[in-house]
N, C-alpha and C positions, 0 to 999 in steps of 0.2 A: 111511592117510595117506601121501602120496607123499614128503614131506620127511623126511630123516634129520637128527637133531640131534647136534651135537658141542659139548660144554661144556668150555671152557678156563678152568681156575682157576690161581692162582699162590700160591706159599708162600714163607716166609722173609722176603722183602723185596719192595718195589715196584720198578718200572722194570727188571724182569728181561727184558722183551721179549715179553710175552704178545701184544701187538698184532701185532708182526712175525711171531711164531710162527703166530698165527691166520691172518694174511694169506698167509704162505708156504704153509701147509697148503691154504688156499683156492685158491692159484695151482696147486698140484700136482694137486688134485682137478679143477680146471677143465681142466688139461692132459690129464686122463684122459677128457675129453669130458663132464663133469658140469657142471650149472649150480649156482652157489654164491652164497650171500649170507652176510653176517656182521653180527652185532649186538653192540653194546657195552652192558653194563649197569653203570652207575657208581653206587657206594654213597653218594656224598655227597648232602647234603640240598638243594643248589641245584637249581632246576628244570632249568636247563641251564647250561653254562659261560659264557654270554654276558656276565654281569656280573662274572665272576671276574677277579682280577688276573692278568695274564700271568705274573708272577713266581711265582705259586702253581700255576697250572694249565698254563701254556704256551699254545700256539696254540689259537684257536677256529676249528675247521674249519666251513665253511658249505656246505650242500648246495643243489642246484638248487631244492628246494621251500622254502628259507629257514630251515632248522633250523640253530641254532648248536650244534655238537656237539664231542665229544672229538676230539683230534688223531689218535687211532688210526683214525678213519674215513678220514683222508687216506691212511694206509697201505693200508686196504682197497681204496680206489678205485685207487690207483697199482698195486697188485699184481694186481687182478682186472679193471681197466678196466671196471668196472660202477658206474654212479652210485648213491650211497647216498641215502637219504631220511630223514625224521624217524623213520621206523619202525626205523631201524638204530641208534638210540642213545636210551637212557632213563636216568633217574637215580632215586635214592630220593625226591628231592624231587618229581619228576613223578609217581611212583607214589602217594605219600602225598597229593599235591595232588588227584589224580583220585579217590582213595577218599574223601577228605573232602568233595569236591564232591558225590559220589553220596550220601553220608550226609546232607548238608544238604538235598538234594532229596527225601530220604525213600526212596531206592531200596532201602535195606536193611530197610524195613518195621519200624523200631523195634528191630532187633536190636542187640546190643552189638557194636560194630565192633572187631575184634582183628587182630593181626598174622597169626595163623593162624585162620581161613582167608582173611580179606578182603584183606590185603596180598599174601600169597602167591598168591592167585587172580588178582589184578590183574597180578602179575609173569608168571604163566603165560599170561595172556591176551595180554600184550605179546609174549612169546616165540612163542606159537603163531600170532600174526597173520602171521608170516613164511611159514606154510604155507598161507595162504588164497589162493584164486583158482586159475584154470586155469594160470597161468604161475608157480606157486610153484616155488622152486628145488629141485633134487634134494637138496642138502645146505645146512643152515643151521648156521653156526658161531657159538656164543654165547660171548663173552668176558666173564668176570666181573671187574670192576675191583677193585683193592686186593688184599689177601692173605687167605688163610684165617686165621680168628681175629679179624679186624676185626669189632667189634660191629655196625657199620652194615651190613656185608655179609651178616649171618646170614639175613635174610629171603630174599635172592637164592639162597643156598645151599640153604635149606630148599625153595624153589620148584623148583630143578632136581632135588633129591632126589625130590620128589613126581612130577615129570615123568618121571624115569627109571623109576619104578614104574608110572606110568600108561601110558606109551608102549611099554614093553618094551625089553629089552636089545638086540634087533635093530635098534631105531630110535634108540637113544641111546648115546652114547659119552662117557666122561669122560677128559679129558687134563689132567694136573697138571704144571705147569711149576715147577721148583724149582731152587735153587742148590746146586751141588756145588763148593764152593771148593777151590782148590789152595793148600796151605800150602807155600811154597817152603822154609821153614826145616826142615820135616819131609820135604819131597820127595814128598808124596802128596796125593791127593784125600781129602776128608772127607765122609762120607755122613750123619752125624748130623743136620744141618739138614734133609735130605730125609726122613729117618725121622720126625723130630718133626713136620714139615709134613704128611706123610701121616697120621700118628697123629691130628692135629687134624682132618683131613678125615674120617677114619673116625669120629671121635666125633660128627660131625654126621650121619653115616649115609650118606656117599658113599664108595664104593670106587673109586679111580681105575682105569681100564682100561689107560692108557698113562702112563708117567712120562717127561717130557722134561727132561733135566738140562742146565741152563745152566752152562757151564764154559769155562775158558780154553783147554783142549785136550781132545781126545776121551778118554773114560774107557775103561778096559780091560774085557775080557770078564769078568774076575774081579769087578771092581767092579759091573758090570751084574747079575751073578748075586747079589751081596750085596744090592744094592738090591731086586731082585726078591723075594728071600727075606724080607727084613724088611718089605716093603711089600705083599706078597701079590699080586704081578702076575706074568705070564709073563716069563721072562728075555729073550724076544725082543720084549717090550713096553717095554723101557727104552732110551731113545735119548739121544744127545748133541746139544746145541745149542751149538756152539762159537762163540767170538768170531770175527768176520770183519772184514776191512778195508772191505768194501763190502756194505751191507745187501742188495743184490740177489743176493748169493751164497747167501743163506739157503735159498731153495727148492732149489737144486742140492745143497747140503750135506745137507739133510734127505732128499732123494731118494736120495742115495748111501747113506744109513743104512737105507733101506727103510721110512721113516716112513709115507709115503702108502700103501704096499702093506699094511702092518699095519692101518691105519685101514680100508682097503677090505675086507680080510678080515673084520675084526670087525663091520663094518656091512653085510656082504654086498652090497657095491657091485660094479658090473660090473668084470670082470677085464680091464682094458686098461692098457697101459703109458702113462705120461705122455709127451707129446711136448714136449720142452723145448728144441728148437733155438733158439727166439727168446730164451730165457733164457741159453743158452750163448753166443749171439752178443752179447747185451747185456753179459755179464760180460767177455767177451774184449775188446769195444770199450772198456770202462772201464779194463781193464788195459793197453791199448796206445795211449795218447794220442799224438798227433803233436806236441803243444805244451802248455805250461802257461801259464795266464793268471791274473791276480789281479783279483778283483772286491771292491770295498769296499761293505759293507752298513752304511749310516749309520742307526742306529736308537736307540731309547731303552730297549729291553729286551735289549740285547746280553749282559747278564750271565747270561741264561738262553737258550741256543741253541734250546731247544724252543719258544720263543715265535715262532720263524721257521721252523718245521720244513718246511712245504710250500714256502716260499720257497727254503730251502736245497736241497731236492730238485729244484725246478724249475730252479734254476741248474745243478745237476748234469746234469739232462736236456738242457739247452741245450748243455752241454759235450759230452755223448755225441753229440748231433746234429752237432756241429762237430769231433769227434775231438780235443778238447782237455780237459786236466785243469783244473778250476776250483778255484783256491785262494781261499777266502773270508776276507776280512779284516773282522772286525766292529769298527766304529768307533762309540763312544758319542757320540751327537749333542750331549749336554750339554757335551762337552769340546772341541767344534769352534768356532773363531772365525777371523776374518780373519788373525790372526797365526800360526796353526799349520795352516791348511788345506793348504798346499803340502807341509808335512812329513808330515801324516797320509795324504795321497793319493799320495805319491811311490811310483812303481812300480806303481800301480794302472792297469789297462787298461779299467776300467769302474766307474761309481759307481751304486749302486742305493739309493734312499730308499724304504723300505716304509711300510706304514700304521701307525696308532696313534691314540691319543686323548689329548686334553689338551695344554696349552701347553708342558709341560716338554720341553726339547730341540728345540723347533721352530726357533728361530733358528739353531741349529747345522745343522739340515737345510737351511735356506735358504742358509746360507753354503756348504755342500757343493755345492748345486745351482748356485750362482753360479760356483764354482770349475770345475765340469764344463762349464758353458756357455761360460765365457770361455777355458778352456784346451782346448776341443774334445775333451774326454774323453767317450766314449759314456755316456749317462745314461738311466736307466730309473726313473720315479717311479710308485709304486703307491698308490692311494687317497689318504691324507694326503700321500704323496710327490708325487702330481700336483698337489694343492692347493698345496703349498709351491712347486712349480715355477711355478704361475700367480702366486703372491704375489711370488716373486723376479723374474719377468719384468715384472710390473706396476711394481714398485719401481724397477728399474734400467734398463728399456728403455722403459717408458711414462711414467716420471717421476711415478708416483703414490707419493710417498715414504712415505705412511702406510698403504699397502695392507696388508690383513690379512684373516684369516678372522673372521667374526662370532663363531666359537667362541672366538677368542683376544682380540679387541679389538672389543667391540660399539660402541665410540665412534668407530671409524675412519670417515673420510669416503669411503674406497674399499674397501668390503667386497666384494672380488672373489670370495670364497667366503662363502656365506650359508646360513641355514636356510630352505629353501623351505617356507613355511608350509603351502601346499596339500598337499604330500606328507606333511609331518610330522603335520598334523591328520588326514589320511586314515589313516595308520598307527596313530596313537594311538586314534582312534575305533574302528578295527577291533579293536585290542587290548582296549579296554574292553568291547566286546560279547562278546569271546571269553573273557576272564578275569574279568570282573566288576569291574574297577577299573583305574585308571591306574598303571603302574609302568614301570621302566626296561627290563625285559626285552622285547625285540622291537620297541622304538620306533625302528627303523631301516629303511633300504632293504635288505632281505635277500633273498638268493636270486638266481636267474637272471633276467635281463632282456635283451631284444633290443637290439642296437647296430647302427646303420647306418654302414657304412664308406664314406668318400668315395674316389672313384677318384684315381689318380695321387698317392697319399700313401704314406708308409712303412708305415702301418697296413695299407693295401690290399695293398701288396707282400708283407707278412708273411702275412696271412690268405688272400689270393687269392680272396676273396669279399666281397660287398657287405653281407651281413647275418649277424651272429653272435650267440651268446648267451653272456653272461658273468655270473659271480656277484658280488654286491655285499654290502658290510657297512659302511654309513656313514650319517650323518645330514645332512651338509652337502653342498651342490652348488655348482657354478660359477654365478656371477651373470651372467646373459646381458646385463645392462646394460653390461657392460664388454667384450663380445665384439668389437664393431667397433673400439674403441680398441686392443685388443691385437692384433687382426688387422692393423691398419695398421702395427704395429711388427714384424710377421713371424711371429706365432704362428698356426698352422693348427689348426683344430678338425676333426680328421680322423675322429672318431667321435661320433655323436650318437644320441639315442633316436629311434625311428621318427617321432615327432611333432615332432622338432627342439627339444623343450623342455629337454632335459638334455644337457649336454656330457659325453661319455664318454672321449674321447681328445684330447690336445693334442700337438703336435709342432712342432719348429723345423726347417724344411727346409734352412736354410743351415748347420746343424750336421751333423757326420759321422753322429751318431745321437742324437737327443734326443727322448724320447717319455715321456708320462705318461698313465696311464689311471686312471679313477675306480674301476674294478672290481678284482677280485683274480684275475688270470689264473693264479696259482700253484696254485689249487685244481683246475684242469683239466689240469695238465701230467702227462704219463705218462713213465715211463722209456723206453718203446719208441716214444713219440710226443711229443716235446717240444712245449710250447705255442709257437705261432708267434712270439709277442712275445719269449719267452725265447730261442728259437732265433736270432732275428735280432739280439737284444741281444748275445748271446755271439759271434755272427759278427762284429759290429761291433767288439767288444772284441778279438777275434783280429786283425782288420785293424789295429787301433790298436797292438797289440803288435808286429806285423810291420813297421808303418810309422808309428812314433811321431811 
C-alpha cells in the first residue's frame, strides 16, 4: 500500500486543537514534497452536522461535492490548499446508517450484526478508501473527534487499533494530543492528566508513538523525559504545542521542535527538509501590518465565534493581502434597530452580514445594511446577507414596503426572495431516491456551482474572469420577477448562473463598495491567497479608514 496512515487522538478534554495539529502536520509533510490528505471521524450520531444547531457544533463547512462537514475540514483546506470531499469526513451516524442499510438489504446473509466486526469493518473501509486509486496520497492523517474514553468513540478507536495491527508499524503512526496544564500557584506544569489519558488509550490497546503536549509555554527537557517514562514512548517523541497568537504560526513552531522529522523517521518517509519560506513570509506579514481596520460582523450566532470560523479566517486573509490588521467586532443582529445602529457601527470601516437560517435577527441585519448603504460604509453580504440586502433595497429604494423573503413572510405581496420550487423539488426527489425517504438533511442547494460574471462590474474587477465556481448552502433564491424593478433603481445583478436563471451576485455601483453574493466565498479563501471578494472588501474598508 502506497499510503501511510497517521492517527491523531485527543485526551483530557475537547477543543485542544487536534484539527489544527493535524492540519499543521499535513502542511509540514506537504512542504517536504509529500502529497497529503486528512480525514475527520466524528463520534456523534448525527449523519452529518447539516441539521445541528450552530451554538452546539459551530460552523458547517461545505465541500465542492456538496458535503456538509465538520469545521476542521476548513482548517485542512486552508493549510493544505487541497479541496476536501465527502470522503474526508464521516460520523458514527453515517457509519451506523450504512451498516443498517446493508443489513436491511440482506448483505450480511442473516448474520447477527455487531459493533465488532461490522461497525469497525465499515470504519476501516472508510479510512482505507483514502488509499484507493492511482492518485492516492502519500500520507493520510486521520483525526478522531472527541476524547479518549468517550463511549461513542470506542468503535473508532477499536478500528484504528485493528488497522495498526493489519497494516504494520511501518505504515501506521499514532499521535496523542493531550493537555499539560501550568498551575501558576504552584509554578509548574502538571503531567498527571497526560498520564491518565495515555493509560486510558493503552487500556483500549493503542500505544501512542508520539505525544503532543498542548501547553501555555514549552515544557522542559526534564518534563519530557518524565512523560516519556510514564507513557512508554521515546523521550524525543514528546513535543510541545504551545499557545500562539496567530494560528498560522503552528506549523513553524512544530517544525522548530522537530515534529515532522520524528514523524518522517518513524514512518520511513523520504528524508527531505521542509521548505517553509511561504509560511515564514505569511507569519511575518501578519506580524507587521501597515494599518488596523475594524469590520463589524452582524450575525445571530455571535455568542459562539466558531459558528463563523471560515468567515473569520477569510477576513484575516483579506487583511494579509492588504497589509492590514483586521479587528472583528461581532454585533448581535437581534440587538440592532434604527435607534442604535449609528452607535453600534461607530468606528467600523466595513460591515459584513453573513448567512444564517430563520427569521430571528433578520430585521437587525436589514437595519445594518440600510446603515451601510446610506452612510457609504463598505458592505459585504453573504447568502442570507445578500438576501437581506435585496429586501432592504426593495423596501427603501423600490418602495415595496412589505418586501420580504418567503421564508419569513409567506403572505408578503413582494416576495423578492422565494423558494424556487423546481430546484427544491429536484433536490428533494434526489434525496428520497438516495436515502429512501424525505428529510431535512441535504434539501438545499449544496456544493460548487458555476457563476457567470458580468464585465465592468465590481465582481469582475475582483475575480478578473468571466466564469467562476463557488460553494452554496441555501434553500431560497432571488425572485427574478423583481429583477427589472430593482435594476431601474440602481441594483446591478453582476453574477448569475450560466443559464441566467439564478442570481448569484448583486451590487450597487453608486456606493463605494456594496456587494452581496448568494454563495459562501469564505470556504475557498486561503491564507496565502485571499478570496477575491474578501480581498477587495478589505481594500475598500482600508480606503474608507484612510478617507472617511
